N, C-alpha and C positions, 0 to 999 in steps of 0.2 A: 408239439409243433415246433419246427425249427425257426431260426431267426428270419430267413427269407420268406417262408410261408406266412408267418405271423405278420411281418411288415406289409406284405402284399395284401393280406386280408384287411388290415387296418386302413391301408391306402384306399381300397375299394369302399370301405365304410365311410371314410371321410368324403370321398368324391360323390358318392350317392347322396350323402346327407346335404352337401352343398347344392346339388342339382335340384333336390326336393325342397330345400329351405328348412329342413328339420333335422334334428339329430336322430340317428337310427339306433343309438345305444338303448338297451332295455332299461337301464337306470342311469341317472345323471352321473357322469364320470367324476372321480374324486378330484379335489383340489391338488395342485402340484405339491409334491413332497420336497421340502427344502432342508438343506444341510449346509452349515457354515464349515468350509474346508480349510480356509486360511484366514486367520484373524490377526490384525495388526497388533504388534507388541508381544505376540506369543512366539515361543520356540526360538528366541534370540534374534528376531527380525523386527525392525521398527514398522515395516510396511510390506504388504504383498500386493503385486499388481500384475497385469497382462496375463489373463487366464487363457488356458488352452485345454480343451477336453477332447478325448480320443477314445474310441472303442477299438480294441485290438481284434485280430482275427479270431482269437479264442474267447472273445466276449468280455475281457477285462476292461474296466474303465480306468483311464489315466487322467488325473487332474494335474496339470503342469502350470507353473507360474514363476514370476520373478520374486525372489526374497530379497528385499532391500534392507541391508543391514542397519544403517544408521539414520536413514531419513526416508521420506517419500519421493525424493528427487529421482529423475531419470538418470542422474550422474552419480557415480560413487561405487561403493562396494556392493555389487548386486550378484546374487547367485541364482541358479536355476533349480527349482524344487519340484518334487513329484509326490503324489499320494495315489494309491492303487485300491481298487475295489474289485473283488472277484465274485460279488453277489448282487450285481445290478444296483450298486449304490447304497445298500443297506448298512454295510460297515466299511471302514476305510483303514488302511495301514497308517502308521506314523509317517510323517513327511520325511523324505530323504533328499539328499543333494545330488543332482545330476552333474552340475559343473560349478566349481568354486575356484576362481583364479585369483587368489589373494585379495587385494583391494580393488580389483578391476571390475568392469561392467560386463557381465555375461547375461544376455537377455534376448528378448523377442523370440520366444519359443514358437515353432511352427512344425508340428509332427505330421507324418503321413504313414499309413500302413501299406506295405507291399502285400497284396492279397495272395500272390503266388507263393511267397516264401514265409510270410508271417512276420518278417522283420519290421520293426518300427524305426523309421528314420526321423531324426529330430534336427531340423535346420535352426540355426541361431546365430547371433552376432556378438562381436566383442569390440570393446575399445578401452583405452586407459581410463581408470576410475577418476583420474584427475581432469579428464577432458569432457567439456560439455558439448552438446550437439552443435552449438554455434562455432565451436573451436575445432571441429573435425576437419582434417585436411584431405585433399584429394589423394588418390593413389592407394598404396598397399603398405605404407610404413607404420611405425609405432603410434603415430598420432592420427591415423586414419581409422575408419570403421571397417572391420574385417568380418568375414563370413566363415562359419564352421558348420560341421555336421558330425553327429554322433549316431549310434544305432544300438538297439537292444534286440537280442534274440530270445529273451525269456520274459516277454510281456512286461517289460519295464522294471524288472527287479534289479538288473545290472545294466550298465551302459559302457560302451567302448570309449576310449580316450578321444576327445574331440579332434577332428581332422580339418585343417584349414583348406578352403576351396575358393578363397577370395579372387584370385586371378582368373578363375574359370567362369565366375558369375558376376563380376563387377567391372564396369568400364573405368579406366584409370582416372578420368577427369571427374568422376562422381565423388561427392564428399560423404554426406550422411547416407546410410543404407540400413534397411530394416527388413528382416524376414517376417512374413505374416503381418501382425500376429494372428493367432487362431490356429487353423490347421489346413493342411493341403489336401489334395485329392489324387486318386489314381484313376485315370481315364478307363471307362468300362466298355466303350463301344467304338467302332470305327477303325480307321487306319492307324490311329495312335493308341490303341488299346494297350494298357499296361504302363503307359507313361505316367510317372509321378510328377505332379505340378505343384509348385509352391508360389503363392502370390507374394510379392515383395514391393518395396518402394525405395526411392533414392532421391537425392538432391543433385541438381545439375547447376553449377555456377554459370551465371550470365553476367552481362556488362553491369547490370544494376544491382542484382541480388542473387538469389538462388531459386530455381524452379523445383516445385514438388512434382514428382512423377511416379506412376505405378508401372510395375513390370512383373514378369514371371521368370522363374528358373525351372528346369526340369531334368529328370533322369530317365533315359531309355534303357538302362542296363542294370536295373534293380538296385540302384543307389551306389554303384561302383564309381560312377562319375556324374557330375552335374554340369549343366551348361546354361548359358544365358538365353532366355527366350525374348519375346517381343515386349514392347512398352505400349501403354495406352497412347493414342495419337496426340492428345492435348494435355498440357500441364494443369496444375491446380488440383491434383489428386494425390493421395499417398496411401495410407494403410488400406489393405484390400484383402478380399478372399475371392476364390474362383470356384465356380460350380459348373458341372457338365450339363448341357442341355440336350434335347433330342436333335436328330439330324447331324450328329457329329460336330456340334458346336460347343464352345465354352463361353461363359459370361464372367466378366470381371466386375465385381461390385466394390466401389471405391469411396473412401472418405473424401468429402468435397470441400474445397477451400474457396469456391466461388459463392460468396454469401448473398449474391443477388437472388439465388434460388436455394433455399435451405433444405436441400434434399440430396440423397445419394447420387453419384454418377455411375454409369455402367458402360462397358464396351464389350465387343464380341470378337471371337476368333473362330475361323473355319479350318485352321491348320494345326490344332493342338497347342496353341499358344505362341507360335513363331511370329505371328503378326496379329494386330488388333485393329478394329475399325468400328464405326458407328457410335462413337462416344457421345453420350447425352445424359441429361438428368432424368432420374426416375422420380417424378414429383409425388408419387404416392408413398415414397419411403422418406418421410421427413426425418431430419437429423440436426443435431446442434453442433456439428463438426466433431465427430467422434468415430472410433473404430466400430465395426459391426460384424455380424457373422451370417453366413449363408451356407446352406447344406441341403443336398438332395435327400428327401425322405424315401421316395420310391419312384420307380419308373412306370410309364403307362403299361397297363396290363388288363386283359379281359374287356377291352372296350372302354376302360376308364382312364382318365388322364393321370399323369404322375403328380407328385407333390414336391415342391421345393419350400424349404423353411428359411425364415429370415428373423434375426433378432437384433435390436438396438435400442438405445434410449430414444423413444419416439417423441421428441419435442424439438421445436425449431431453434431454441436458444439455450436450453438448459439440459445438463446431463441428468435426466430423470425419466421415469416412466418406461422401465424396461419392458418391451413388448415383443411377443412372439407372433409372427405372421405366417400365412401359408398361401402359396400360389399354385394354381392347377393348370396354368397355361405357359409354363417355362418362364415365369417372371414377368409376363406382360401385365398382369393385374395381381393384386393382393387382396382378395375379397373377405378374408377372415383374419381376426386378430384376437389375441388374448393378452391382457396385461399381466405380467408376472410380478412386478413390483412398482408401485407408483412413486416411490421416493427416489433419493439420489442413487443413480446407477450409471455405469459407463461401459467399459469394455466387456465383451462377451464371447463365448465360443459354444457352438452347437454340436451335438453328436446324437446319432440314433443308437439307442441301447440294444443289447442283444435280444431283449424281449419285445422290441418294437416301440417302447416308450421314447420320449424325446428328452434329452438332457441339455440344459442351458446353464453354463458356468459363467457367472457374471460378477462384476465389481459392484459393491453397494455401500451406501452410507458414507459418502465422502472418502472412498477407498479404504474404509475401515475394515472391510471383510470381503472375501470372495466366497460367494454362495452358489451352491448347485441346486437348481430347480429341476425336478423330474416330473414330466407332464404326460398324462394320457393323451394320445393324439385326438381322440374324439372331442376332447374339451375345446380344441381350437375352433370348433363350430360355434360355440358360445350361444348366447341368446340372439335369436334372429333379429330382434329389434335393434341390436347393436351392430348389425352388419350393413 
């Protein structure tokens, strides 16, 4: 059975199970399989952070993150690392360096696969290792935050030299800028089919301080060029991911800085990310002000609704309780949830494996490790008493 057929079959199983209130699997699905992929203090790096998980067109799993050489700080000598699995996460390659620019900061990995060509595009950011976030200047100079892209044509074994695209995707007055983190999407339906979209964030100086804002960038020519899309209409949001909905819409799911409501914020686009509207809180997605991941599992098929997945530390004030959720109505509700790890946990990245299982790469134990949990989708139905 190929990946598409298996995924659709599991999607139907999930949605039928929810509608009946029971799990349709013949046997109780197994617990998630967990593997520590990056552990602080190993391989010459003091800390690893900012995970990104991707399934390539050929089914290879790529686990990408920042390797922080001397500390856990967001500032300093930071490299981009990758590990590969060609057997659905059973075994992994040794970690390799994608980008190391001496003592400078190379970070915020956000990859996307071009389904037409198989090329993996990796969007990322750079700044001087001596410059903290507060010291980032506007514009495109050496003390500013700059945007780069690299690509791989061999499933992440080798990568092209990073190419700067800052002036194409950043307004000159912006200071801080971050791609992702997590992963991007390629639009599958409608007038913008084939467009690769990367969710980003930036800071805009104001008279009193700086505004946090979420926005997107995209490519319509298979990664040859990238351009700036639209921004969420209201400030107070930053790190985000984008997911494709039905009826040719996109949804932006954003980290929320308005602490009067301790939940994610969302916004919508009807034009492939050129403009955004309808920004609001999703009160069902509680968060402690942290990055999160959202990913489509499957599309509506055979009279059954599609499935969208979401993962984050589901706690209003603490980065703990990494939880995987599923929506069967384009993110309007999230009726089922599975706790992946009840302890300290933070950033995460979701991917659908080639065999239909769900991968969640997340930070755990006070950023001491980056762990991959591989889950059978049936298990999301859980115990009906907990729904």
